[in-house]
C-alpha positions in Angstrom: -30.0 1.1 -56.8 -30.7 1.8 -52.9 -32.6 5.0 -52.1 -29.9 7.6 -51.3 -32.0 8.2 -47.9 -31.7 4.5 -47.0 -27.6 4.2 -47.9 -27.3 7.2 -45.4 -29.8 5.7 -42.9 -27.6 2.1 -43.1 -24.5 3.6 -42.9 -25.2 5.8 -39.9 -26.5 2.5 -38.5 -23.1 0.7 -38.7 -20.9 3.6 -37.7 -23.4 4.4 -34.4 -23.6 0.9 -33.8 -21.1 -0.4 -31.3 -18.8 -3.0 -32.2 -19.2 -6.9 -30.8 -17.8 -6.6 -27.2 -15.1 -8.7 -26.4 -15.0 -11.6 -23.5 -12.5 -10.5 -20.3 -11.0 -13.5 -19.5 -9.9 -11.8 -15.7 -6.6 -13.6 -14.7 -5.6 -12.7 -11.2 -2.0 -13.4 -10.2 -0.2 -13.7 -6.0 3.3 -13.2 -6.9 5.9 -9.6 -8.5 5.5 -7.7 -11.3 7.1 -10.1 -13.2 4.1 -12.7 -13.0 1.4 -9.7 -14.2 4.2 -9.0 -16.8 4.7 -11.9 -18.2 1.0 -12.7 -18.4 0.1 -9.6 -20.0 3.2 -9.6 -22.3 4.1 -13.5 -23.2 0.2 -15.1 -22.7 -1.9 -12.8 -23.9 -1.3 -12.1 -26.9 -0.5 -15.9 -28.1 -4.1 -17.1 -26.3 -5.7 -13.8 -28.2 -4.4 -14.4 -31.7 -6.0 -17.7 -30.9 -9.4 -16.3 -29.3 -9.9 -12.5 -31.8 -13.0 -12.2 -29.9 -10.8 -12.4 -26.2 -9.0 -10.1 -24.0 -7.0 -11.6 -21.1 -6.9 -8.9 -17.9 -4.0 -9.9 -15.3 -4.4 -8.5 -12.2 -1.5 -8.7 -9.5 -3.2 -9.5 -5.6 0.8 -8.9 -4.1 3.5 -11.0 -3.6 4.1 -14.0 -1.2 1.3 -15.9 0.4 -0.2 -12.3 1.4 -1.0 -12.3 -2.7 -2.7 -16.0 -2.2 -4.6 -14.7 0.4 -5.6 -11.6 -1.2 -7.7 -14.1 -4.0 -8.6 -16.6 -1.3 -10.6 -13.3 0.3 -11.7 -12.4 -3.1 -13.6 -15.8 -3.6 -14.9 -16.3 -0.3 -16.2 -13.1 -0.5 -18.3 -13.8 -3.9 -19.3 -17.3 -2.4 -23.5 -16.0 -2.8 -23.2 -15.1 -6.1 -23.4 -17.0 -9.2 -20.7 -16.4 -10.8 -17.4 -14.8 -9.6 -15.4 -12.4 -10.8 -12.2 -14.8 -11.5 -11.7 -16.5 -14.1 -8.5 -18.0 -14.0 -5.9 -17.6 -10.8 -2.4 -18.3 -9.9 -1.7 -18.8 -6.5 0.8 -20.7 -3.7 1.0 -24.0 -2.8 0.2 -22.7 0.9 -3.0 -21.4 0.2 -4.2 -24.0 -2.7 -4.8 -26.8 -0.1 -7.5 -24.2 2.1 -9.5 -23.0 -1.3 -9.9 -26.7 -2.3 -11.2 -28.1 0.9 -13.4 -24.7 1.0 -15.0 -25.7 -2.3 -13.6 -22.9 -4.0 -11.8 -24.4 -6.7 -13.1 -26.4 -9.7 -11.8 -29.8 -10.5 -10.8 -29.5 -14.6 -7.5 -30.7 -14.6 -8.6 -34.5 -15.7 -10.4 -33.0 -19.0 -7.3 -30.7 -19.9 -5.4 -32.2 -22.6 -1.8 -31.1 -20.5 -3.5 -32.2 -17.3 -1.7 -35.9 -17.7 2.0 -33.9 -18.3 2.8 -33.1 -15.0 3.1 -36.2 -12.8 5.1 -35.0 -9.6 3.8 -35.1 -6.4 3.1 -31.5 -6.1 0.4 -31.6 -9.0 -1.7 -33.9 -6.3 -0.6 -33.2 -3.3 -0.6 -29.0 -1.9 1.6 -29.5 1.4 -0.7 -32.0 2.6 -3.9 -31.8 1.2 -5.3 -33.6 -1.9 -5.8 -30.9 -4.7 -5.4 -33.6 -7.2 -7.6 -32.0 -10.6 -7.4 -28.7 -9.2 -4.5 -27.6 -9.6 -2.0 -27.4 -12.6 1.5 -26.7 -11.6 2.6 -23.3 -13.6 6.4 -23.6 -12.7 8.4 -25.6 -9.9 10.6 -23.2 -7.8 14.0 -24.7 -6.3 16.4 -24.0 -3.5 19.7 -25.3 -3.5 22.7 -24.5 -2.3 25.6 -22.4 -4.6 29.0 -23.1 -3.9 32.3 -21.4 -4.8 34.5 -24.1 -6.4 37.4 -22.2 -6.2 37.1 -21.8 -1.9 36.4 -25.4 -1.3 37.4 -28.6 -3.7 34.8 -30.9 -2.6 31.4 -29.4 -1.1 29.6 -31.5 1.2 27.0 -33.6 -0.2 24.7 -33.6 2.9 23.2 -31.6 5.7 25.1 -34.3 8.7 28.2 -33.6 5.9 27.4 -29.7 6.3 27.0 -29.7 9.9 30.5 -30.9 10.5 32.1 -28.5 7.3 30.9 -25.3 9.3 32.3 -26.6 12.2 35.7 -26.5 10.1 35.5 -24.2 8.3 33.6 -21.2 10.7 32.1 -18.3 8.8 31.8 -20.3 5.3 28.5 -20.9 5.1 26.1 -18.2 5.1 21.8 -18.2 5.2 19.4 -15.6 6.4 17.7 -17.6 9.2 14.0 -17.5 9.0 13.9 -13.7 7.8 14.3 -11.6 4.4 13.3 -14.3 2.4 12.4 -17.9 2.0 15.6 -19.4 0.7 16.9 -19.6 4.3 13.3 -20.8 5.6 13.3 -23.9 2.8 17.4 -24.2 3.9 15.6 -24.8 8.0 12.8 -26.6 6.5 15.4 -29.5 4.9 17.0 -29.0 8.1 14.1 -30.5 10.0 13.7 -32.8 7.5 17.4 -34.7 8.0 17.7 -34.5 11.2 14.2 -35.6 12.9 12.5 -39.0 11.9 9.5 -36.8 10.7 10.6 -35.7 7.2 7.2 -38.0 5.1 4.9 -36.7 8.2 6.3 -33.5 7.8 5.4 -32.9 3.8 2.3 -34.9 4.1 0.3 -34.9 7.6 -1.5 -35.7 10.1 -0.4 -32.9 12.4 0.0 -34.4 15.3 0.0 -32.1 18.2 3.2 -33.0 20.4 5.6 -33.2 18.0 7.3 -30.0 18.7 8.3 -32.0 21.9 10.4 -34.3 19.8 12.6 -31.3 17.8 15.0 -30.3 20.8 17.7 -32.2 19.7 17.7 -30.6 15.9 17.2 -27.5 17.4 19.5 -27.7 19.5 21.8 -28.8 16.6 21.0 -26.0 14.5 21.6 -23.6 17.0 24.7 -25.0 17.5 25.3 -24.6 13.9 24.7 -21.1 13.6 27.4 -20.4 16.1 29.5 -21.5 12.8 27.8 -19.4 9.8 27.3 -15.8 9.0 23.8 -14.6 8.9 23.2 -13.0 5.7 20.1 -10.2 5.4 18.5 -11.9 2.6 18.0 -14.3 -0.4 19.9 -11.6 -2.3 22.3 -10.9 0.9 23.2 -14.5 0.5 24.9 -14.1 -3.2 26.2 -10.9 -2.8 28.5 -12.6 -0.1 29.2 -14.8 -2.2 30.5 -12.6 -4.9 32.4 -11.0 -2.9 34.0 -14.1 -1.5 33.3 -13.8 1.8 31.2 -16.6 2.2 31.8 -20.0 0.1 28.4 -21.9 0.0 24.5 -20.8 0.9 20.9 -21.7 0.1 19.8 -20.0 -2.8 16.6 -20.0 -5.1 17.6 -21.7 -8.3 16.1 -19.4 -10.8 17.0 -16.2 -8.8 20.4 -17.3 -8.7 20.0 -18.3 -13.1 18.6 -15.2 -13.7 21.6 -13.4 -11.7 24.1 -15.2 -13.8 22.5 -14.3 -16.9 23.1 -11.0 -16.3 26.7 -11.0 -14.9 25.6 -10.3 -12.0 27.3 -13.8 -9.9 30.8 -14.9 -10.7 29.8 -17.9 -13.5 32.4 -20.2 -11.6 29.7 -20.7 -9.2 27.8 -24.3 -8.9 24.8 -25.3 -7.5 23.9 -28.7 -5.2 20.8 -30.2 -3.7 22.3 -31.4 -0.3 21.1 -35.3 0.7 18.1 -36.2 2.0 16.5 -33.2 0.1 15.9 -29.5 0.4 12.4 -28.0 -0.6 11.0 -26.4 -3.2 7.5 -25.2 -4.2 5.4 -24.2 -7.5 2.7 -21.8 -8.7 -0.4 -23.4 -9.5 -3.2 -22.2 -12.0 -6.4 -22.7 -10.7 -10.2 -22.1 -12.1 -12.7 -21.2 -9.2 -15.6 -22.9 -8.9 -17.7 -20.5 -10.5 -15.7 -19.1 -12.6 -17.6 -17.0 -15.5 -15.4 -18.2 -18.3 -14.6 -21.6 -17.2 -14.2 -23.5 -20.3 -11.8 -20.8 -21.6 -10.2 -20.3 -18.2 -9.2 -24.0 -18.9 -7.9 -23.5 -22.8 -5.8 -20.4 -21.5 -4.4 -22.8 -18.8 -4.2 -25.4 -21.8 -1.9 -23.4 -23.1 0.0 -22.2 -20.9 1.4 -25.4 -19.8 1.7 -26.5 -23.3 5.9 -27.8 -23.4 6.2 -25.0 -26.3 5.3 -22.7 -24.0 6.5 -24.0 -21.2 9.9 -24.2 -22.3 9.9 -20.4 -24.0 8.1 -18.3 -21.2 8.9 -20.5 -17.7 12.1 -21.7 -18.7 13.6 -19.3 -21.6 12.5 -15.9 -20.2 12.2 -17.0 -16.1 15.0 -19.2 -15.6 11.9 -21.3 -13.9 11.6 -25.3 -13.5 8.9 -25.9 -15.7 5.2 -26.8 -14.2 5.1 -30.4 -17.1 7.5 -32.6 -16.4 10.9 -31.7 -17.8 10.9 -34.2 -20.3 8.2 -33.1 -21.9 9.8 -30.2 -22.3 13.4 -31.3 -23.3 13.0 -31.6 -27.3 12.0 -27.9 -27.5 14.5 -26.5 -25.5 18.1 -25.8 -26.9 20.6 -27.7 -25.6 22.5 -25.1 -23.8 18.9 -24.1 -22.3 18.8 -27.6 -21.0 22.3 -27.6 -19.7 22.1 -24.5 -18.0 19.4 -25.8 -16.3 20.0 -29.1 -15.1 23.9 -29.3 -15.7 23.8 -29.4 -11.7 20.7 -30.4 -10.8 19.8 -33.1 -13.0 16.4 -34.3 -13.5 17.0 -37.3 -11.9 18.8 -35.8 -8.8 15.5 -33.1 -8.8 13.1 -36.2 -8.7 15.3 -37.4 -5.6 15.6 -34.7 -3.5 13.7 -31.8 -4.6 11.6 -32.4 -1.5 7.8 -30.5 -0.7 7.3 -27.5 1.7 6.0 -28.9 5.0 2.5 -29.5 5.5 0.7 -26.5 6.8 0.1 -26.7 10.9 3.9 -27.7 10.3 5.0 -25.3 8.5 3.9 -22.8 11.7 5.7 -25.0 13.8 8.8 -25.3 12.8 9.1 -21.7 12.5 7.6 -20.6 15.7 10.3 -23.7 17.3 13.2 -21.9 15.4 12.3 -18.2 17.1 12.1 -19.7 20.3 14.5 -22.5 20.7 17.0 -21.1 18.1 16.6 -16.9 17.8 17.0 -16.8 21.0 
């Protein structure tokens, strides 16, 4: 029998001794608040259940490209440190190329068990920059045309046909130009793909200094087109105008469209299509900084997040996004109803053919500047 003093001493030591500190996996994410909620409320509990000594902490850096810029600045400020305070980052496509070129990202995808499940071009190329091995798509977001079958029997299937239709049906097509949301911006990019002979170059580079000088005809056509359309205040404004019957067609983000549809905020008879030759979309990427303190755990976290089961339940089921991995890998995990909702109008085959990337970064800026100077005025 142990002496009472020794027993009490051991008990006191056990109570006083701090519990083993859990490892914190720091996940920085650009995007709206729902990105932080998805990580904290959906991914974190699943990962922590498999890793009881790990705590996942998500930090949102803000919506849009500014959110990705904030992550870039955070990593840049730590360049001289032995380890960096970001283990996983979720960034936009536009920033990924620059971060890879500047050595801020670690190559990890080749060792990822889910790495081969994402074969889309956007898993290798970010607006003209080779990012193969450095990025894993979290989800794909796609711009499409929503239309009301009650107001037009056979919708135009191409940009050229749309231009002719809009002239014959003034005010029935609506979009937000290049202000108020990326749906309108993406529509303009698609227009430039369709009405210049530079579709591949605009997406993949290389940058040609004199390229904007050859865009006059396409921009003239767009300015004429705008005279026949309804300009809406933004992404939501386009769908609101459709709901009110003020317009028959307009560009939308498909995930936003499906969310509104699920919430009962859109006419269930509306349909979607992708115009020929194609319309742009973009992924969000999971990346691991070059000097992440917990790089191995970060890779395990991303492997979980890009597994077919999590992509089906979280990315598709909760947020109506297209999966970051190839659709074929989530087909068996999704219900028939989920699959039909996501792909009934725009099939995986159509998406593969007409789902294009945003322009290469220099062309991205140049097209917006050209629109401002040539179309807006």
